[in-house]
KOLDRENRO-95020 format. One record per residue (C-alpha): z, y, x; residue in one letter; residue number from 1. Coordinates in steps of 0.5 Angstrom, whole numbers. Each point is the difference from the previous one (the first is absolute). Layout:
[[Z, Y, X], 'A', NUM];
...
END
This chain:
[[49, -221, -144], 'M', 1];
[[-6, -4, -4], 'R', 2];
[[-1, -7, 2], 'I', 3];
[[-5, -5, -2], 'A', 4];
[[1, -7, 1], 'I', 5];
[[-5, -5, -1], 'C', 6];
[[2, -8, -1], 'A', 7];
[[-1, -6, -4], 'H', 8];
[[8, -1, -2], 'N', 9];
[[6, 4, 0], 'I', 10];
[[5, -5, -2], 'V', 11];
[[7, -2, 2], 'K', 12];
[[-1, -7, -1], 'K', 13];
[[-5, -6, 1], 'G', 14];
[[-4, 4, 5], 'D', 15];
[[2, 1, 7], 'G', 16];
[[-5, 6, 1], 'Q', 17];
[[1, 3, -7], 'G', 18];
[[8, 0, 2], 'R', 19];
[[-2, 4, 6], 'A', 20];
[[-4, 5, -4], 'N', 21];
[[6, 0, -5], 'Y', 22];
[[5, 2, 5], 'E', 23];
[[-4, 5, 3], 'F', 24];
[[-2, 3, -7], 'V', 25];
[[7, 0, -2], 'N', 26];
[[2, 4, 6], 'Y', 27];
[[-5, 5, 0], 'L', 28];
[[2, 1, -8], 'I', 29];
[[7, 1, 2], 'N', 30];
[[-2, 5, 6], 'K', 31];
[[-3, 4, -5], 'G', 32];
[[-7, -1, 2], 'Y', 33];
[[-6, 0, -6], 'E', 34];
[[-3, -7, 0], 'V', 35];
[[-6, -2, -3], 'H', 36];
[[-2, -7, 0], 'L', 37];
[[-6, -4, -1], 'Y', 38];
[[2, -7, -1], 'A', 39];
[[-1, -6, -4], 'H', 40];
[[7, -2, -1], 'R', 41];
[[6, 5, 0], 'V', 42];
[[7, -1, -1], 'E', 43];
[[2, 2, -7], 'A', 44];
[[6, 5, 3], 'E', 45];
[[-5, 4, 4], 'L', 46];
[[-5, 1, -5], 'I', 47];
[[4, 6, -3], 'D', 48];
[[1, 3, 7], 'K', 49];
[[-7, 0, 2], 'V', 50];
[[-7, 2, -2], 'V', 51];
[[-3, -7, -1], 'F', 52];
[[-8, -1, 0], 'Y', 53];
[[0, -7, -2], 'P', 54];
[[-6, -4, 3], 'I', 55];
[[-1, -6, -5], 'K', 56];
[[-3, -6, 3], 'V', 57];
[[-1, -7, -2], 'I', 58];
[[5, -5, 3], 'D', 59];
[[-5, -6, 2], 'K', 60];
[[-4, -1, 4], 'P', 61];
[[4, 3, 5], 'V', 62];
[[-6, 2, 4], 'I', 63];
[[-3, 4, -6], 'L', 64];
[[7, 3, -1], 'K', 65];
[[0, 3, 7], 'V', 66];
[[-7, 2, 0], 'A', 67];
[[1, 4, -7], 'M', 68];
[[7, 3, 2], 'F', 69];
[[-4, 3, 7], 'L', 70];
[[-6, 3, -4], 'V', 71];
[[4, 3, -6], 'I', 72];
[[6, 2, 4], 'A', 73];
[[-5, 3, 5], 'T', 74];
[[-4, 4, -5], 'I', 75];
[[6, 3, -4], 'K', 76];
[[4, 2, 7], 'L', 77];
[[-6, 3, 3], 'R', 78];
[[-2, 4, -7], 'K', 79];
[[7, 3, 0], 'S', 80];
[[-1, 2, 7], 'C', 81];
[[-7, 3, -1], 'S', 82];
[[-1, 7, 3], 'A', 83];
[[2, 3, -7], 'R', 84];
[[7, -3, 1], 'K', 85];
[[0, 1, 7], 'R', 86];
[[8, 1, 0], 'D', 87];
[[1, -6, -4], 'K', 88];
[[4, -4, 5], 'Y', 89];
[[4, 2, 6], 'D', 90];
[[0, -7, 2], 'I', 91];
[[-4, -6, -2], 'I', 92];
[[3, -7, 2], 'Y', 93];
[[-4, -6, -1], 'A', 94];
[[2, -8, 1], 'D', 95];
[[-6, -3, 3], 'S', 96];
[[-5, -3, -4], 'G', 97];
[[1, 5, -6], 'T', 98];
[[-4, 6, 2], 'Y', 99];
[[-6, 2, 4], 'L', 100];
[[1, 8, 0], 'G', 101];
[[3, 4, 5], 'Y', 102];
[[7, -1, 1], 'S', 103];
[[6, 3, 4], 'H', 104];
[[4, -7, 0], 'I', 105];
[[-3, -7, -1], 'M', 106];
[[5, -5, 0], 'C', 107];
[[-2, -7, 2], 'S', 108];
[[4, -7, -1], 'H', 109];
[[-6, -4, 2], 'F', 110];
[[-6, -1, 4], 'C', 111];
[[-5, -5, -3], 'H', 112];
[[-5, 0, 6], 'K', 113];
[[6, -3, 4], 'S', 114];
[[2, -5, -5], 'Y', 115];
[[-7, -2, 0], 'L', 116];
[[-1, -1, 7], 'N', 117];
[[7, -4, 1], 'Y', 118];
[[-2, -7, 3], 'K', 119];
[[4, -3, -6], 'G', 120];
[[-5, 2, -5], 'C', 121];
[[-5, -6, 0], 'D', 122];
[[-3, -4, -6], 'L', 123];
[[6, 0, -3], 'K', 124];
[[0, 7, -3], 'M', 125];
[[-3, 0, -7], 'R', 126];
[[-7, 3, 0], 'L', 127];
[[3, 5, -5], 'Y', 128];
[[5, 2, 5], 'D', 129];
[[-5, 1, 5], 'R', 130];
[[-4, 4, -4], 'V', 131];
[[6, 4, -2], 'Y', 132];
[[2, 1, 7], 'E', 133];
[[-7, 2, 2], 'T', 134];
[[-1, 5, -5], 'F', 135];
[[7, 3, 2], 'N', 136];
[[-2, 0, 7], 'S', 137];
[[-6, 4, -2], 'L', 138];
[[4, 5, -4], 'V', 139];
[[4, 1, 6], 'E', 140];
[[-6, 2, 4], 'R', 141];
[[-1, 5, -5], 'L', 142];
[[7, 3, -1], 'E', 143];
[[1, 1, 8], 'Y', 144];
[[-6, 4, 1], 'G', 145];
[[2, 4, -6], 'T', 146];
[[7, 1, 1], 'S', 147];
[[0, 7, 2], 'R', 148];
[[3, 7, -2], 'L', 149];
[[-3, 3, -7], 'P', 150];
[[-5, 5, 1], 'R', 151];
[[5, 5, -5], 'H', 152];
[[7, 1, -2], 'G', 153];
[[7, 0, 4], 'G', 154];
[[-2, 4, 5], 'G', 155];
[[-5, -5, 3], 'Y', 156];
[[-7, 4, -2], 'G', 157];
[[-5, -3, 5], 'G', 158];
[[4, -4, 4], 'D', 159];
[[-4, -7, 1], 'R', 160];
[[5, -3, 5], 'K', 161];
[[2, -7, -2], 'R', 162];
[[6, -2, -5], 'A', 163];
[[7, -3, 2], 'T', 164];
[[0, -8, -1], 'I', 165];
[[7, -3, -2], 'I', 166];
[[1, -7, 2], 'V', 167];
[[5, -5, -2], 'V', 168];
[[1, -3, 7], 'S', 169];
[[-2, 0, 7], 'E', 170];
[[-4, -6, -1], 'H', 171];
[[-4, 4, -5], 'L', 172];
[[-1, 6, 4], 'K', 173];
[[-3, -5, 6], 'Q', 174];
[[-5, -3, -5], 'D', 175];
[[-3, 7, -3], 'L', 176];
[[-1, 2, 7], 'M', 177];
[[-3, -6, 2], 'S', 178];
[[-5, -1, -6], 'E', 179];
[[-1, 7, -1], 'Y', 180];
[[1, 4, 6], 'N', 181];
[[5, 5, -3], 'I', 182];
[[4, 4, 6], 'P', 183];
[[7, -2, 0], 'S', 184];
[[2, 7, -1], 'N', 185];
[[-3, 0, -7], 'R', 186];
[[4, -6, -2], 'I', 187];
[[8, 0, -2], 'K', 188];
[[4, -6, -1], 'V', 189];
[[5, 1, -5], 'V', 190];
[[4, -7, -2], 'Y', 191];
[[1, -2, -7], 'N', 192];
[[7, 0, -2], 'G', 193];
[[5, -3, -5], 'V', 194];
[[5, 3, -5], 'D', 195];
[[7, -1, 3], 'L', 196];
[[3, 2, -6], 'L', 197];
[[-3, -6, -4], 'E', 198];
[[3, -4, 5], 'I', 199];
[[8, 1, -1], 'Q', 200];
[[2, -7, 2], 'N', 201];
[[-4, -4, 5], 'P', 202];
[[0, -7, 0], 'K', 203];
[[6, -3, 5], 'S', 204];
[[0, -8, -2], 'K', 205];
[[-6, -5, -1], 'I', 206];
[[-1, -2, -7], 'Q', 207];
[[1, -8, 2], 'N', 208];
[[2, -3, 6], 'P', 209];
[[-4, -6, -2], 'K', 210];
[[-7, 2, -1], 'S', 211];
[[-4, 6, 2], 'T', 212];
[[-4, 4, -5], 'T', 213];
[[-6, 5, 2], 'L', 214];
[[-3, 5, -3], 'L', 215];
[[-8, 3, 0], 'F', 216];
[[-1, 6, -3], 'V', 217];
[[-8, 3, 0], 'G', 218];
[[-7, -1, -2], 'D', 219];
[[-1, -8, -1], 'L', 220];
[[-6, 1, 5], 'S', 221];
[[-3, -3, 7], 'Y', 222];
[[2, 7, 3], 'R', 223];
[[8, -1, -1], 'K', 224];
[[-1, -7, 3], 'G', 225];
[[2, -4, -6], 'L', 226];
[[-5, -5, 2], 'D', 227];
[[3, -2, 6], 'F', 228];
[[7, 1, -3], 'L', 229];
[[-1, -5, -5], 'I', 230];
[[-3, -5, 5], 'E', 231];
[[6, 1, 4], 'A', 232];
[[5, -2, -6], 'M', 233];
[[-4, -7, -1], 'K', 234];
[[4, -2, 6], 'G', 235];
[[7, 2, -3], 'I', 236];
[[3, -4, -4], 'G', 237];
[[8, -1, -3], 'N', 238];
[[5, -3, 5], 'E', 239];
[[7, -3, -2], 'S', 240];
[[6, 4, 2], 'S', 241];
[[2, -5, 5], 'S', 242];
[[-7, 1, 4], 'S', 243];
[[2, 8, 0], 'R', 244];
[[6, -2, 4], 'G', 245];
[[-5, -2, 6], 'S', 246];
[[-3, 6, 1], 'R', 247];
[[1, 4, 7], 'S', 248];
[[6, 4, 1], 'R', 249];
[[-1, 8, 2], 'I', 250];
[[4, 2, 6], 'L', 251];
[[0, 7, -2], 'R', 252];
[[-1, 5, -5], 'T', 253];
[[-7, 4, 1], 'P', 254];
[[2, 7, 3], 'P', 255];
[[0, 6, -4], 'K', 256];
[[-7, 3, -1], 'A', 257];
[[-2, 5, 5], 'E', 258];
[[0, 7, -3], 'V', 259];
[[-7, 3, 0], 'F', 260];
[[-2, 7, -1], 'D', 261];
[[-4, 1, -6], 'P', 262];
[[-3, 6, 3], 'E', 263];
[[-3, -3, 6], 'A', 264];
[[-4, -6, -4], 'H', 265];
[[0, -4, 6], 'Q', 266];
[[0, -8, -2], 'P', 267];
[[7, -4, 2], 'L', 268];
[[-3, -6, 0], 'A', 269];
[[-6, -3, 4], 'D', 270];
[[-6, 2, -4], 'K', 271];
[[-3, -7, 1], 'G', 272];
[[6, -3, -3], 'G', 273];
[[1, -4, 6], 'S', 274];
[[8, 1, 1], 'R', 275];
[[4, -7, 1], 'Q', 276];
[[6, -2, -3], 'I', 277];
[[5, 3, 5], 'P', 278];
[[3, -4, 5], 'S', 279];
[[7, -3, -2], 'G', 280];
[[-2, 1, -8], 'F', 281];
[[-1, -7, -1], 'L', 282];
[[4, -6, 3], 'T', 283];
[[-6, -5, -2], 'E', 284];
[[-6, 0, -4], 'G', 285];
[[0, 1, -8], 'V', 286];
[[1, -7, -4], 'S', 287];
[[-7, -3, -2], 'P', 288];
[[-3, 1, -7], 'L', 289];
[[1, -1, -6], 'P', 290];
[[5, 6, -2], 'L', 291];
[[3, 2, -6], 'N', 292];
[[-5, 6, -1], 'V', 293];
[[-3, 3, -6], 'K', 294];
[[-5, 6, 0], 'L', 295];
[[0, 5, -6], 'L', 296];
[[-7, 4, -1], 'I', 297];
[[0, 6, -3], 'A', 298];
[[-6, 3, -2], 'G', 299];
[[-6, 0, -5], 'K', 300];
[[-2, -7, 0], 'I', 301];
[[-6, -3, 2], 'R', 302];
[[-2, -7, -2], 'N', 303];
[[-3, -1, 7], 'R', 304];
[[7, 0, 3], 'Y', 305];
[[3, -4, -6], 'K', 306];
[[-5, -5, 1], 'K', 307];
[[2, 0, 8], 'L', 308];
[[7, -1, -2], 'A', 309];
[[-1, -5, -6], 'E', 310];
[[4, -6, 3], 'R', 311];
[[5, 4, 4], 'L', 312];
[[7, 0, -4], 'S', 313];
[[3, 5, 5], 'N', 314];
[[-5, 6, -2], 'V', 315];
[[1, 4, -6], 'E', 316];
[[-5, 5, -3], 'F', 317];
[[4, 6, -3], 'L', 318];
[[-6, 4, -2], 'G', 319];
[[0, 8, 0], 'F', 320];
[[7, 3, 1], 'R', 321];
[[3, 7, -1], 'T', 322];
[[7, -3, 2], 'D', 323];
[[-1, -1, 7], 'I', 324];
[[7, 3, 2], 'D', 325];
[[3, -5, -5], 'K', 326];
[[-4, -6, 3], 'L', 327];
[[2, 2, 7], 'L', 328];
[[7, 0, -1], 'Q', 329];
[[-1, -8, -3], 'E', 330];
[[-3, -2, 7], 'V', 331];
[[2, -2, 7], 'D', 332];
[[-6, 3, 3], 'G', 333];
[[-7, 4, 0], 'F', 334];
[[-7, -3, 3], 'I', 335];
[[-6, 4, 0], 'L', 336];
[[-5, -3, 5], 'P', 337];
[[-6, 5, -1], 'S', 338];
[[-6, 0, 4], 'L', 339];
[[0, 7, -1], 'Y', 340];
[[5, 5, -3], 'D', 341];
[[1, 7, 3], 'P', 342];
[[7, 1, -2], 'F', 343];
[[2, -3, -7], 'P', 344];
[[6, 3, -4], 'V', 345];
[[2, -7, -2], 'A', 346];
[[2, -2, 7], 'V', 347];
[[5, 6, 0], 'L', 348];
[[3, -1, -6], 'E', 349];
[[2, -7, 2], 'A', 350];
[[3, 3, 6], 'M', 351];
[[3, 5, -3], 'A', 352];
[[5, -5, -4], 'I', 353];
[[1, -4, 6], 'G', 354];
[[-5, -6, -1], 'L', 355];
[[-3, -3, 7], 'P', 356];
[[-7, 0, 0], 'I', 357];
[[-6, -4, 2], 'I', 358];
[[-6, 4, 2], 'I', 359];
[[-6, 0, 4], 'S', 360];
[[-2, 4, 6], 'S', 361];
[[-6, 3, -5], 'N', 362];
[[5, 3, -4], 'V', 363];
[[2, 7, 2], 'G', 364];
[[7, 0, -1], 'V', 365];
[[0, -5, 6], 'S', 366];
[[0, 7, 4], 'E', 367];
[[7, 1, -2], 'I', 368];
[[2, -8, 1], 'I', 369];
[[3, -4, 6], 'Q', 370];
[[-2, -7, -1], 'D', 371];
[[7, -4, -1], 'M', 372];
[[4, 6, 0], 'E', 373];
[[-2, 4, -7], 'N', 374];
[[-5, -5, -2], 'G', 375];
[[-5, -5, 1], 'L', 376];
[[-7, 1, 2], 'I', 377];
[[-6, -5, -1], 'I', 378];
[[-5, 1, 6], 'K', 379];
[[-6, -3, -3], 'D', 380];
[[1, 0, -8], 'P', 381];
[[-6, -5, 0], 'T', 382];
[[4, -5, 4], 'N', 383];
[[3, -4, -6], 'V', 384];
[[4, -4, 5], 'N', 385];
[[3, 7, 3], 'E', 386];
[[2, 2, -7], 'I', 387];
[[3, -7, -2], 'R', 388];
[[4, 1, 7], 'E', 389];
[[3, 7, -2], 'K', 390];
[[2, -3, -7], 'I', 391];
[[3, -6, 3], 'Q', 392];
[[4, 5, 5], 'L', 393];
[[2, 4, -6], 'F', 394];
[[3, -5, -4], 'A', 395];
[[3, -4, 6], 'S', 396];
[[5, 6, 1], 'H', 397];
[[2, 4, -6], 'P', 398];
[[6, 3, 3], 'E', 399];
[[-4, 3, 6], 'Q', 400];
[[-5, 2, -5], 'M', 401];
[[5, 4, -4], 'K', 402];
[[1, 4, 7], 'E', 403];
[[-7, 1, 1], 'I', 404];
[[0, 3, -7], 'G', 405];
[[6, 5, 1], 'T', 406];
[[-4, 2, 6], 'N', 407];
[[-6, 1, -4], 'A', 408];
[[4, 5, -5], 'Y', 409];
[[2, 4, 6], 'L', 410];
[[-7, 1, 2], 'T', 411];
[[-3, 2, -6], 'V', 412];
[[5, 4, -2], 'K', 413];
[[-2, 5, 5], 'Q', 414];
[[-7, 1, -4], 'I', 415];
[[2, 2, -7], 'P', 416];
[[-5, 3, -5], 'W', 417];
[[4, 7, 1], 'S', 418];
[[-3, 0, 7], 'K', 419];
[[-7, -2, -1], 'T', 420];
[[-1, 5, -6], 'V', 421];
[[3, 6, 5], 'A', 422];
[[-4, -2, 6], 'D', 423];
[[-7, 0, -5], 'K', 424];
[[3, 7, -2], 'E', 425];
[[1, 2, 7], 'K', 426];
[[-8, -1, 1], 'L', 427];
[[-2, 4, -6], 'I', 428];
[[4, 6, 3], 'M', 429];
[[-3, -1, 7], 'E', 430];
[[-7, 0, -4], 'L', 431];
[[2, 7, -3], 'L', 432];
[[2, 3, 6], 'V', 433];
[[-7, -2, 4], 'K', 434];
END
């Protein structure tokens, strides 16, 4: 079978969506499919195993990069699928925002229109970011109107039914249904996964019982909630070891995380993030700030954020890193208070090594999280006080956070990459028999 895949990046590190593409392509190659890639960046180990059509674009500005890729990839792929080559591909699989032709499967990792409509997207969003999101919203309107089965090839001649859309979370599925009136039966939820073979020894102890180090990984952007996170860190300083002993004591360890059914894709936690700390979990409120907490930020540095944090000794910028797996081993927890983030791979990787996580209810991974059992959920990521309180709770109870981290590992091990890619292949097989 000949399969065409259109995506910006197909890489193993440094890009969550690129990692999902890498896992799928590698799986298809190992299963014996003939794979043709229309991409900008492809992992070196894959190039000799596929037919590669490079899409050459500039790196900056990003909006021009995205537009160039869309135009060039659409022209190249449509040319390959012209009437003279009607049997070129059995399946066309395209990431959203990469191709405006007819495809069998579209994989969506984001809904730009939903993000623009989110109440937290106020004047703090940069003009450039607003233009970028508006442009991508227009592209979405076009692609969800043209994502139909091809006129020719693979036994689909003349069939004009809509193509299948794969999304990475139930959250994203609901967004697409709401914003673009797409029927539920067209959209299939397939979670991103983790490579359990890469995680041989999940963390079993905290790094330093007298301090707490949290890691943020992702784009340094308003959407990732970094403005509010840095503001929250302004209320957190260093404390002496004697004050550490004044923190409240937890009566019991968190219960084991509920086993969820990955096939059902039903959220475990309240989607509004409104779950309360379980009764009896705390004997009394956590100690008042300050606490000895440090925030490490991994991502391409923007001067605006360095300026926001220039007087904070407890915030450190690491720049863009490809060794996230190593960084995760060196910290006590992971934090991502995004305003909109359908299902980031970085959160899953943190859970996979047993790190306790703090995420917002707008992060799609919250669908598999129960607040205070296998993670901590921030209800409103624009509420600086709530973010600060979650960090305070985390830092006040290191031993109990270790138990929450263990529960996180038990949860995420149910969605390895092997399941994710097999589910995608199953959808391909279902299309071929229709």
